[in-house]
N, C-alpha and C positions, 0 to 999 in steps of 0.2 A: 584650166582642168587637166592638160596635159602634165603640166608641171607638178600638179599634185600627184597623178599617177605614177610618174618618174620617181618622185619623192617617197611614195608608199612602196615601191618596187624596191628600194634601198633598204627600207625600214623592217618591212612586214617580210616573215620567211616566204619562200616559194611556194609553199602548200596552199597559202592564202590567195595567192596570185594564179590566175590559170589564163594564159595568153593575154596577160596585161590586164586583165579584168580581175577586180576582186571576186572570190568565190562566194556566192550570195548564201550557199547553205551555211558556210560557217559562220557568217555575221547573223543570221537567223538564230543558229545554235547560241552565239554570244548574246544576242539581245534576250533569247529565250532564258538564259542562265540568269542574267540580270533580274529580269522580271521575277523568277523564282525567289531569288534572293530578296527582293524588296517585298513580295508577298509571304514569305517566310518570317520576317520581321514584323510585318501588320499581323499575321495570324498568332505570334507570339504575344503580341501585346494584348490581343482580344481574350487570349485564353487565361490570361492573368485573371484570377477572381477579383472582382470589385471589393473594395473595402466594406466591411460589414456595417450596417446603419447601427449607431448607437442609441439606444432607448433609454429613456428616463426610469423604467420599471427595473427594480432588483433584480439580480439574476439567480433563478431557481436552480439548485444544484442539488442532486440527491447525496446525501452524505451517509456514508455508511454507519450503521449503529454499532458500537463498541460492545461486544456482548461481554457478559462477566464470565469468569472462568468456569462457573457452575452452568451457565446456559450453553457455552462453547462445548463442554463435555457431553451434555444431554445432546445437543445437535449433532455432534460427531458420531455418538453412538448410535443415534436413531438412523442416520444416514448408513452408517457401517451395516447395522441389523436388516435393514430394508434390502440390503444386497444379497442377503442370504435366501438361497433358493427355496421357494415355497413360503416364505415368511409373510409376503404380501406387505400392506400397509402397517407400519410399525409406529407406536408412541412409546416415550421413555420417560419415565419420571424419576429423578434420584433424590434421595433424602440424604441431608448432609448433617453431620453431628455439629458442625461449626462453621463459621464462615471463615474466609480466607483473610490472614491478618499480614501486614506489610511492615517492616522495620526500615525507618529512613535513616539516612546519614545525619549525624548532628554535629555541630561545632559546640564545643562546651568551653566557656570560659570561667574561670574561678579566680576570684580575688580576695585576698586576706590582708587585713589590716590591723596592726595591735596599737592600740590607743593606751599610753602610760599617763595617768595623771596624778598629781601630787596634791595632797591635801595639806591644809595649814598646820596640822599636828606634825607632818614629817612623813605620813603614810603613802604609800605608793599604790596605786589601784591600776591593774590591767585590764584592759576590754580589747577583745578581740572580734573584730567585724569580718565577716564573710559574705561575698556575695557570690552568686553562681548564675549564670545565664546561658541559655541554651537556645540555639538556632537550628532551624533544619536545613542543611545545604540543598541549594537548588541550581539546576542545571537549564540552560536555554536551549530548546529545539523548536525551531520554526517559530522563532520569536515569542515563545510561550515558556514561562517558568514552570519547572516539575522538579518534585523533590528527588534527590538522588535516592535510589532503592538499593540498600543493603541486603537484604533478605526478604522474601515471601514465602510464606507458610500456607499451603494450600489445605484447603478442608478435608476432613475425613468423611468417606461415604459411610452412611448408615444402613442404606438399602436401596435396590433398584427394581422398579417395576417396569416390567415391559408388557405392552399389550399389542398382539399381532394378529393380523387375519389368518396366518396358517397355525397358530399356537393349538388349534383343537387337534391337531396330528400330534402324538406324543414324540415322535422323531423329531420333529421340527421344533417341539418345545425344549427338546434335550439339548439340540444344536444350538438355540438361541442362549439357552442357560450356559453352556460353555464358551460361546463367543463372549458373552458379557463377563465371564470369569476370567478369561484370557485378556480381554480388552481393559478392563479395569483392575485385574489383579485382587479381586476380592473372593472370599468362599460362596459357596454355591448357596449355603443357608441364608443369605442376604439377598438373594435373587428371587423374586416372583415373575414367572411367565404366564399370563394370562390370554385367553383367545378373545377377539373382539366380538362384540354383539352384532348380529347380522339383522 
């Protein structure tokens, strides 16, 4: 034991040794540090979430519904008009002159072939064959084929009907009419604002 202490005196710094005896406080601090390190590793492993259980049932995910252009405009206008002070609950119905049309990119291939035939009398007859094929160009997005859009023509607005709680007040009725005029860029004679029944 004495040889161990003399060896420890040589290796260990003087702060650890006090009158030839190893300072117990420092040993306890060292042991406490080691225990905290070990416990920290155990706690880290426990906080990792366990792997989720795999079920055989199909996953039910709420898929957002793709609104048409017309429905999106009605929804946006309804939300905007409901923000007007005194308007209350608002319902919007837009009448359209036509539906939206889309023009897609096309790959057009034309082939012409001239066939010349000689008959037995020495006459020559020429025939021209023309073949034309059209394919809509397609691009891939999210592993799905989508036609390449060249131009989309939005439908024209024929008229707008707004039904609002606050439309019994002529000032609010006028403000709602102006808001629809500004929002859609249509003249006031195409807009009707009515009060909601109570």
